[in-house]
C-alpha angles and dihedrals in degrees: 000000000000118000096024099109100290095142091050093047092048091051093049095047093046091050092046099050095039098042094114092052097052109039096159106070092191086067096038118139089241087067091063105023132052115243090245089061092051096045108037123211111236099218097037102041116006102046095025088060089053091058087052093056105277122131118256108253120244095232099195090056095052115105117266136280095051116192125181134162137214140176092201116128115253095246089056096053114111117260090239090064095044093051097041127088090256112133120220127209113195124191123193130186130200108281098238096054088043090056095047093047090049090048092056095042101050101036095059087066097046111094089332085289121170113222095241119177095266104158095194091059093041091052091048093053093040088056089056090047090054090050090055094253094137133126107280092012138283114350093227095051092048094051095041093050094058094036093055091049091050089056094047096040109022091167089057104041128035113197116203136175123225090221090054091054089054094045097049112007095166095057091046094048090052090049091049092051093050093046095053092045100256104104120177117251122229088253091054092049092049089048091057094239090143092055090047092053091048090051093047092050098039119125093246093047095049092044092055095049111109093230089061094048092060140020127046143245130228086018099281113039114090113232092226090061088072092065110056105130118322117196129084140281100039089131089077088071094056113025127074124224091252091053092051092048090051093055091042090059092050092045094051092049094048095049098037110130094005095102091230123136135154116258096201105031139056129179117257091022087131132043108257119207 
């Protein structure tokens, strides 16, 4: 889903699988290109370009490693992708921070509107979010689809939580590398390459890169819009207790009996206004 750590995940994966190509991190492609230019989104760039006259790429003939991204729900993915050897890394974020981050991101492009703290508008959009009227479908269905597949086919789908990446980035970067087939050697670990990748791809590092202070991606989104705050718990600054309780009821109903639960987040962990 959008606003769940996609930019961070793209940056980490690109740096991991290409680490032997770009040894000097001061000259790394992430210094001059936004992560969304380096890891193209299938529905927004690859196939959208085809409808605009470009030729469909022959994926098996593209140079390895091949990294692509998508926000499409698991049940909507083509059978060819599900049955191939393609590995999928899915990152989720707690629903309330996801909503607040999305609110800020999309409303700054709508009628040049600044995402001011207008509670009537926030409540209106939060109501739609609770009803499942969210980009790429209901939050719960999206998360549950990939989570179930990660349980059934752990070699195919790796399910990660944004909060876990923040809490222990080193363990998660090692897990990412192993999952995509580019594990770190003992020599690399002793040489602090993992720490260097984490530093290169950190929120503060990416935010301060000149390429992310200017320019845009997909032709209309400003790169700097991807780096508002980072972190966790910002929902406590925007959502009321009644709003959180409403979503909590929906969440519990949707996930009841599924076995799913967040490892790094619980409702009411903050103090909503």
